[in-house]
N, C-alpha and C positions, 0 to 999 in steps of 0.2 A: 674360322672355325665351324667345326660340324655341329649339326642338331642332334639328338636321341630321339628315335621314334621306333614306337612296336609294330613290328612287323607280322607279328605272329602271336596267336595264345593258345593254351593248352589246359586241362584238368583233368584230376582223376578222383573219382571216388572209390573204397573199397568196396566191393560186391554186398556183404551185409549189411545191411540197413535194420536199425533199432528204433519201433515207435514209441510213442509216449506209452502206449498199452504195452509193450513189451517190458518197457522199465518196471510196471507195476506188478505185470508178472512176474519178472526178477525179484519182486518183493521191496521195491522201493517205495517209501511212504509218500505217496503222491499220487495224480490224477493227468489224465489229459486234458481236463478242464482246466487243472492248477496251472499246468506248464503253459496252454497255450494262451490262457489272459495273462500272464505275467511276462511271457518271454516271446510268446508268437512261434516258437518251434513244436514242430509234431514229431520230425524223425530227424536220424543222423545216421552218420554210416560208422561202421567201427572195422579197423584193420584185422584182417587175421591174425594168429599168431605167430606166424614164420614172416609178416610184411613189417616192415621197418619204414623210418621218412624217406630214406633215400630211394626206395623201391615205388613208394606213392611218386615221390620226385620224378623218377624216371619216366614214369607214363604219362605224366603231365608234360615233361619236356619234348617226348618225342612228338605228342601230338601239336606242342608249340612250333617246334621245327618243323615239323611236315607243312603247318598252317603258312609259315616263312617262306618255304621252299628253301631250305638249307640244309645241309650236313651239318655232322656233330664237329666235323673237322674246320668248320668255318670259325666257330665260338672261339673267342681269345679271352674268355673272362665269364665266369660262373660266381654267382652272387645268391645264396640260397639261405634264406630267412626260416630259422624254426627255433621252440624251445624245447623241443623232443629230438634231439639228434639222436644216430645210431649208438654214436660212443661217446664217452667223454673226448677223446680225440681217437683218429682224425678228425676233421673237419667232415660233413653229411656233404658237403660242396665236393669234397676230393673223392668220397666214395661214390657218388652221382657222377663225376667226371669217368671215374674207372668204368662203370657201368655202361657209360654210353662210350666207353672203347677210344678215348683221346687223351692225348698227355701234352703238357708244355701249358697250356694256358692257367692263368690265376686263377684259383679256385680258392673261397672263404667262407664259413657262415655268418649270420649276422644274427645278435639275438636282441631283438627288441619286442617280444612276446608278440600279440596283436597287433603292434605297429610293424612288424617287421618287415611287410612286403611292400611298404612305403618307405622305410628306410634301406633296404635293399635297391628298391628300384631309383630311389635319388643318388646312391654311391655309385651305380652302375653309370647313371646319366655323366655323373662329375668325372669317370675315366673316358667315357666316350667325348666328352665336350672338350675335354683336355689334348684329345687327338692321342693318346697312348693305347687306345683300344679301339675296336670297328665294331664287333659282334659279341653283345653279352648275352647270355643267359639267366633271367632273374625268375626265381623260384622262391616260393613260400609252400613249407610241407609241414605236416604236424601229425603225430599221434598220441593226442591227449588223452586217449582212452587209458593210456598207461600210466596216469598220474592222477586218476581220479579215485575218490572215495566213493564207492558205490552204497555207502549209507548216509551218504551226505546227500539228500536230494537238492538243497542248495546249491550245488556245483553240478553232480554227475549228470541230472537233465540236461544242462547246458552244452558242452561241448561234443564235438565230432571229429573224425580223422580226414584227412584228404590232402591233395596238393593242386597247386596251381601254378602254370608257368608263361612267361613272355620272352618272345626274344626282341632284343633292343638294338636296334644299329644303328649307325651313323647314317644323316639322310642331310640333303642338302636343305628340305622341306623341314619348317619347325613341327616336333613332337611333344617331346615336356616343354612347357611354358612355364612354368615355375614351382617350387616346392618350400616347403618348410618342414624342420622337426624340432621336436622338443623334448626334454626329459625332467621329471623333478624327482629325484630318490627318496625324499622326504615322506611320498606317500607309499612307498614300496608295500606297507605290511596289509594294505586295504586286499591287496591280491598279489599272491606269491606261491611258491612252493620253498617252503624252509625247509630244505632238506639237503644233505651233501654224502656222498660216499667217503670214509676215511675209514683205514685201516683195513678194508673189505668188508666194513658194515656201514647200512645206513645209520647217519646219525641227522639228529632232527626228523622233520613231519615230511615225508615225500609225495605228500598229496596238493591238489589245489587248494589253497585255503582264500576264502574272498567275503569280504564287507560289503554284500550287493548294493545296499543303499548308497553307500561312500563312493563305490564305483559307480554307478549310476548317475549321482548328481555330478561327480568329477566329469564323466563322459561327457554328458549333454554339454557343458561351458565349454569346456573344451575343442570339442570338435566342430562347434561352430567358429568358435575363435580362430583356429587354426585354418579353418575354409576362407572365411573372409581375408585374413592375412595372405593366403597363396592368391587369391583374387587380388589383392590389391598391390601383390609384387607384379602380376602380369599387366596390370594397369587395366583388371576387369570389373565387371560385378556379376554377380548371381544371375542377371538375365544372360548369361554368356553360356551357362551350364546345361550341356544337352542332356546327360545324365550323370546322376550323383550315385557312385559307387562306393558305398560306407562300408568300413567295418560291419561284419554280418555278428552280432553280440545279443541284440534284444531289439526287436519290434520296436517297443517305445523309445528307444534310446535314437533309433532310424527316425522315427517319425516326429521326435523333437527337434533332430537337426536340421532334418527337411523344412521344417515349420519356420526355424531361426533364419534357414536362408532363403524363405517367401517361395522354395519349390513346391509343386503338387506331386504327390506318391507316384502318378504316373510318369515321371519323371526320374526316380528312385529303382536302382536296381535292389531286390531282395530276395535272398536266397534261404535266409534264416529257417524258414518254416519247413525246408525238406534237407539242409546242411547241419544246422544248428550250430555254434561256434567252432570254427575249425582255425580260430588264431590268426597265425601270419599267412593261411591258405586261402582264408574267406574272400579278400579283395581279388586274389585273382580267379578263383573258383567261381565268383560272381560276375566279373569280366568275360570270362569264357563262354559263361552260358548265355549273356545277353549277346554275346558276337555271335556265337552260334545259332540262336533263337533268331538271329536277324536282327534285333532291336537295333542294336548298336552299329554304326554304319561308319565307312571310313568320310574322313572328314566332321566327325561329331568331337564336339568339346568335352571331355569328362572330368569329373573331380573324385579322385581317388581318397579315400582317410580314413585314419584308423586310430586307436586307442588302447594301450594296454601296459599291463603289470611293469613297474619300474618306479614311478610311472613314466609311459613314455607316450607320446603323439605325434602325429605327422598329417600333411598333406600333400597330396602331387595333383596337379592340372595339368591337362596335355591334350594335344590336338591328336584323335586316333589315326 
């Protein structure tokens, strides 16, 4: 049975950057000091009016394929994680496939909000390990700026837009070592967008709604638990981790998770300061940034983990 190994990474951020001071200038009742103290975020990127999730995904995918040294025609599976799809249907994965100029490969979206990339990577790995597929494009892409209430300082300061991608290929060498996924829908109300389109009209609330303290408490607990669970599945302990690449939601959540794993912050990849929370895109964005900066090298052991609305959470332990 083949293993599944990441052979290339890529990412893309829209050109428009919005600093905390820019938010204040827009009339948001906040300050740079308030945001940084509570979240660690100093800026985030926003998609232009004509940019959709598939457009961001396309740029990230092209970079990942170039890094892997493959053409789009080699891809036989696309799994795209997003909570902000271009359309109700078809899937953003299918739209990405069209923009890549290929057809025939399986393509579908995964909806697990900020845990989406961990879910998508795990799903793609199962396809490859089964022998049914050989080369997967796994993407996280979000345009959260479209579902933010810019008068709600508890949410609008947190999120940004972007995309990250990896090429996952069959390999004789171990790549993904273990993974664990979970969900508990009983907690859906602490982070959700409780709206829908019905009869051509928006029904309910089309903006992000969040109970910040409840999300913080839940995230800190489950991120540590799922990391230990995944290590146990691989027969390893936290000392084996060269780099922790967590969902980039809040620096205090990241710091707490690192403490619970006994990891110093110099072994944790953080991009939340300049990216904000890009939901399903945050893990692959951070991964690609660390790879291109030369911090992550071949042979390093990485722990990827995320938690998001649903509530969902998951982790993937891999050899890069």
